[in-house]
N, C-alpha and C positions, 0 to 999 in steps of 0.2 A: 287589350281589345281595341283601344283607340288607335294604336299604332297599326294594327292589322287593317282597320277600316280605312286608314289613310294610305295604305301601301298600294303600289302599282299592281301587284299580283291580285289583290282584292278587286281593283278597278276593272281589270280585264276579265276576271272570273264573273263578276257581277254583270258586266256588259254582255258577255256571251249568254248568260242565263236569262237575262231579261229579253234579249232578242229572240232566243229559241222559244221561251215560254209565250211571248206575244204572238209569234207566228203559229204556234200550236193552237192557241185560242182562236186566231183568225181562221185557220183551216177548219176548226170546229164550227165556227159561225157559218162558213160556206157549206159545210157538210150538212148541217141541219136546215139550212134555208133554201138549198137548191135541190133539184131532182138529181138522181144518179147520173144521167147523161150530161146535165149542165155542170155538175160537180166534176166529172171527169175532164171536161174541156177546161174549166177554170183551173183545175189542179195542174194540167199540162202547161197552161200559161204561166202559172206561178213558179213552176220549175225553172223556167227561163229567168225569172226574177231572182230566185235564190242562186242560180248559177252566176248572175252578175254580181250579187252581193259577195259570194265566195271568191270570185275573181278579184274584186276590190280588196278583199282581205289578204289574198296571197300577194298582190302587187304592193300594197301599202300597209295593211294592218299588221301582218307578221313582221315586216321590216321595221315598223315602229317599235315592236317589242324587242327585236334583236339589236337594233341600232339606236335605242332610246338615247336621245341627247337633246339638251336645250339649244344646241347650236344648229339644229335642223328644224326647218319651218314645217313641222308636222301638221299644224293646223291648216296652213295654206294648202299644202299638198293634198290633205284629206278633202277639202272642199273642191279642189280642181278635179280630182278623180271622180268624186260624186257627180259633178256636173257632166263629165264625159260619159260615164256608164249609165246614167239615167236614161239617156236617149237609146242606148243599146237595149235596155230592158223593154222599152216600148216596141222596138223592132222585133225582139224575141216574141213578145205577146202577139204581135201582128202575124208572125209566122204560125204560131199555135192557133190563132183564130182562123187562119186559112186552112189549116190541116184538119181540124176537128169539125165534124158535121154539126154538133150542137152549138148553140149560141153561147158566147161569153158575155157576162154582165158588162154593161157600159161603164160601170164605176171601177172596173178592174185596173185600167191604166192609172187612175189616181192612186189607188192602193199601191201599185207597183212603185210609183215615184216616191211615195212616203216611206216605203220599206227601204229602198236604196238610200234615200237621203238621210234618214235617221241613223242607219247603221254606219255610214261613212262619218257622220258628225260624231257619233258615239266613240269611234276609234280615235278621232282627233282629240276629243275631250279626255279620253282615258290616257292618252299619251302625254298631253301637255297640261292637264289639269289635275284634279283630285277626285276621289270617290264621291265626295260631297257634291261636286259639280254634276256628276252623272246622275246622282240620286234625285235631283230636282226634276229633271226631265223624265226619268224612268218611272218615277212615282205616278206621274200622269199617264204614261204609256201603259203601265200595268193596270192601273185603275180603269182606264177606258176599255182595255182588252177584256178584263174580267166582266165589266158591265155589259159589253157586247155579247160575250159568251153566255151570260146569264139570260139575256133577252132572247138569244137564239134557242137555248135549251128549253126555257119555259114557254116560248111562243108568245110572249107578251106583246111584241111588236113584229112588224113585217121585216123581211130581210133588208130592204132599202134603209129603213130607219135604224136598224142595228148597225149597218155598215157606216151610216152617218155618225153615229156615236163613236165608233172606232176611229173614223177619219178625223174627227175633231180632236180627239185625244192625241192622235199621231201628229197632227199639225202643230199643236201646242208643244209637244215633245221636241219636234224638230226646231221650233222657234227658240225654246229654252236652250237647247244644245248649241244652236248657232250663236246665241249671245255669249255662251261660255267659250266657244271657239274664238270669237272675235276678241274677247277679253284676254285669252291666253296668248293669242298671236301678237299682241302688242308688246309682250316682253320677250319675243323670240328673235334671235338673230337670223335674218333671212339671207345672209351672205353665202351660206352653204346650201347648195341645191339638194333636195331630198334624194332624187334618183341618182345623182352623181355620188352622193355620200354612201348610199347603200350598195353601189357597185353592181357586179354581175349577179350576185345572189338573188336580188329581187327579180331580175330578168329571167333567170333560170326557174325560180319558183313560179312566177306568173306563166312562163311558157309551159312548165309541167302541168299547171292547172288547165290552161287553155286546151292542150292536146289531150290529156288524160280525162279530165272531167268533161271536156267538150265532146269527147267520144262517148262517154257515159250518157251525157245529155242527148246526143243524137240517137243512141240506142234506146233510151227511154222514150223519145218521141216516136221512133219507129215501132216500138212495142205498143204504144198507145194507139197508133194507126192500125196495127195488126189485129189487136184484140177488140178495138172499138171503145167508145167513151164509157159504156156501161161497165164492162169488166175492168177498165182502167180505174174507174171510180172506186170499185171494190178493192182493188189493189192499194190505192191511196188511202182508203178508209181504214184498212188494217195497219198501214204505216202510221196513221194518226194515233191509233191506240198505243203504239210504241213511242210516240212523240216525247213523253216525259223522260224516257230513258235516253233518247237522243239528246235532249236538252242537257241532261247531266253530263254526257260525254263532251258536248261542245263547250259547256261551261268550264270543263277541266282543261281544255286544250290550250288556251292562251296562257293561263298562269303556269302550266307545266312547261311550255316553251320558254317563258321568262325564267323559270327556276333552273331549267337545264342550261340556258345560256349563261347564267351566273356561276354554274358549277365549274365550267372550264372543261377542256378536252381531256385533262388528266384524271379528273375525279368522276366524270360521268362516262361509263363505258357502254359498249354494245350489250354486255350481259345485263347491266342495269335496265337498259331500254327494253330488252326482251322480257325480263322478269316483270317490269312495270306493265308491259302490254298484256302479259298473262294474268296479272292480278286484276287489271281493269276489265279484261274480258270475262273473268269468272264473276266479278261483281255484277256486270251487266247481264250475264247469263242467269244468275240467281234471281235477279229482279225480274227478268223476262219470264221465267217460269211461273212467277206469281201472276203475271198478266195472262199467260196461257191458261192457268188454272181457272181464272175468273173471266175468260174470254167471252163466254155466252152472255153473262150479265153486263160486261163492259160494252159489247156491241149493241145490246138493246138500249143501254143508257146513253152512250155517246153517239154511235153511228145511226142506229135505227134498225128495225126488223128486216128491212129490205137487203141489209148487208150480211145477214146471218150466213148466207150461202158462201160467202167469201172467207169464212173463218179458217179454212185450210191454208190460207196465205199468211197467217200469222207466224207459223213456225219458220218458214224460210226467211221471213222478214227479221225474226229474232236472230237467226243464225248470221245473217248479213250484218246486223247491228253489233253482234259480238266480235266479228272480225274487224269492223270499223273501229271499235273501241281498242282492240289489240294493236292496231296500227298507229294509234295516236302518239304514244311515246316514241315509236320508231321513226315516224315522219318528223316529229319535233327534233329528234336527235340529228337527223340529216340536216335540217335547217340550221340548228345551233352550231354544227360543225362547219357550216359553209359549203357543204357538199351538194350544192344545188344541181350541178350537171349530172352527178351520179344518180341522184333521186329522179331527175327528169328521165334519163335513159331507162332506169329500172322500171319506173311506173308506166311509161309509155309502152315498153316492150311487152308488158303483161296486159295492160288495159285494152289495147286496140284489138288483139285477136279474141280476148274474152268477151268483149262487147259484141263482136260479130256472132259469137255463139248464143248470146242472149237474144239478139234479134232473130236468129234462125229458130230458136226455141219458141219464141212468140208466134212466128208465122206458121211453123210446122205443127205445133202442139197446142199452145194456148198460154194463158196468163200464169197458171200454176207452174208450168215447166219453166217459163221465163223467170219467175220469182226464184226458183231453185238455182237456175243458172246464174242469176245475179248474186245469190249468196255464195256460190262457188267462186265467182269472179272476185269478190272481196276477200275471200279466204286465200285465193292464189296471190293477190296483191300483197296481203299482209305477210304471207309466208316468204315470198321472194324478196320483199324489202328487208325482212329480218335476216335472211341469209346473206344478202349483199352487205348489210350493215356489219354483221359479224366478220365478214371477210376483209372489210376495209378499215375497221376500227378495233383497237385492242379490247380483249375480254376482261382485262383487269387493269386497275390504275397503274400508271408507270411509276417506277421507283424514283423518289425524289432525293437528290444529292443533299445530304445533311449540311454540307458546307454552304 
């Protein structure tokens, strides 16, 4: 048990779980404290922030997993990237602020900076430190998020005070992580540049993310404009109910990538990736059916009575989540094999036209049609990626010469 706690796999899994859970609780705080129109605008702004965080992970976080080495200055590179993308997060929120008619809370830029900062520092600590180093900061992060969520659900304090509690905990977390990063960087050889060491794979991965996920982000923004902040708030409220399941998927992604990278190209095949994706999809689907069965009670407890009318959006949201889960082992296999360019071409070729269909559905029909189009989009992405992986990678382990 002690060896598992100190392992890098546990560090990355724990890091992903804490980040996803804290953001789920933060969205719960905003959902309970803001009107539907305000929550729709704030949710759109936060999607830009999460986009920046995910880009940071594709450019640096995943490369830290695949190319883990004490000769690479991971701590320094993590801080550099955080500093660069934090400004981009603010720009994205400014764009969302201008696009949506309802006002966005003035404290949202502070929240955005804390989200980006602590996630970048968490990856740097997970790569160069130990699980115990992460635990010191994350204990504060989770405690403050739980306290803020409790205040929001019970209505003990106003939204401003609740956000202040969350912000204090997030600031202390960032400070503790920064101390650990500085301590770890003292023992790291900085002679090898991070991006030079990781080579073209990091560039292809980040490029794939920028084009594919950037297209999805643009489609999501256009959808919000098409349906209005009220309906977009309902769409996001139903996604929050599925948040714990998404947390489980994201928590599994980094340790799975680490594990696949250690297996080597001969032991981990396309067949394993497809089977793994199917198993993960079935697990998420079974858990999602429980959420659907209790949807009415969950909406009243978590979201509020005003969101009951948006319950039909839960099913397409669950379908999309199942396909996202199925694609996790497949995408990780592309990265571990160093097939960044193939994954880039495959993902972009599917995502761009499918995103246009999502936007058209939102403008022509409404939010429910757009939700189903999004589910179909993720299904198409998972299916095409699985097909391409099978074509370029053996379906069974290669024979090893006994000599």
